[in-house]
N, C-alpha and C positions, 0 to 999 in steps of 0.2 A: 878545416880539413874534412872532406867527406869520408864517411865510413864505407867499408866494403858493402854493407847492406844497402846503402844508397845507390850503389853502382848496379845493382841487380835490376833487371827489367821489371817494371811496375806491374806488368800483366801476369807475372809468375805467381803461382799459388804454392804455399808451403804447408806441409802437414806438421812439421816440427822445426822450431828454431831453438838452438842451444845457446844460452848466454853464460858467460863466465867473465863478468866485468871486473875491473880493479876495485879496490876497497871503496872508492867513491861511488860505485854503483853504475847503473845504466840510464840515469835520468836523461842524458843528452841523446841517447840512442832510441828511447822509447817511441817518439813520434814516427821514426822510420820503421821500427818493428811493427807498430800498430798498423801502419799503412800496408804492410805485407800480409796482415791478418792471418797468421798461422793458426792452425787448429789447436796446436799444443805448443807450450813453451816449457823448456827445462832450464831453470835458472839456478846456477851454482854460485853461491855467495860466501864470502869470508867475513863480511860485516853484517851483523843482524839488524843494525839501525838502517843502513841504506837498503838492505833487502826489504824491510818492512815498508819503507817509503815507496820503493818501486812496485812492490806487490799491491799496495793501496792504489797506485796509479793504474796498474793493469786490471785490477778488479773493478775499478770505476769505469773501465772501458769494456766490460762484459766478460772478462776472464774469471774463472772460478778456481780457487786453490784446491787441488785434488789431494795433494800429499805433500808433506814437509818432513824431511829426514835430516838429522844432524849427524855429522861424522867427526869423531875425535881423531883428526889426522896428526895432531901434535900433542901427544900425551904429556901430562904434567905441566901444561901451559893453559892459559885461558882461551887460546885460539881453537876454533872449530870451523868446519865447512858445513854449509847447509845446501841441500838440494830441494828446490821447490818445483812441483809439477803443476802446471796450470793448463786448463782446457777452456775452449770457447764452445758454447752450445752450437750445434748445427742449425743454420737458418731453416725456418719452416717454410715450405713452398706455399 
């Protein structure tokens, strides 16, 4: 099944893409996301292990983790949400 991201015109450029994948992460979506080459990515995650895996893949492709914030959305449980902000350096002319 194609993702909605794959349906977008390849010539479009994006300043920001917001990801909020399921607990399994965004591994299958990352190639399409990288093809869009957004300047910034806001990645909301509920599983720190898959977040770490996907962040490694994004950083290996030139993105830099700018900020990481955890939110205790479910008090008195071990669950939390994390928001990661990534940026790609502007290409030099």
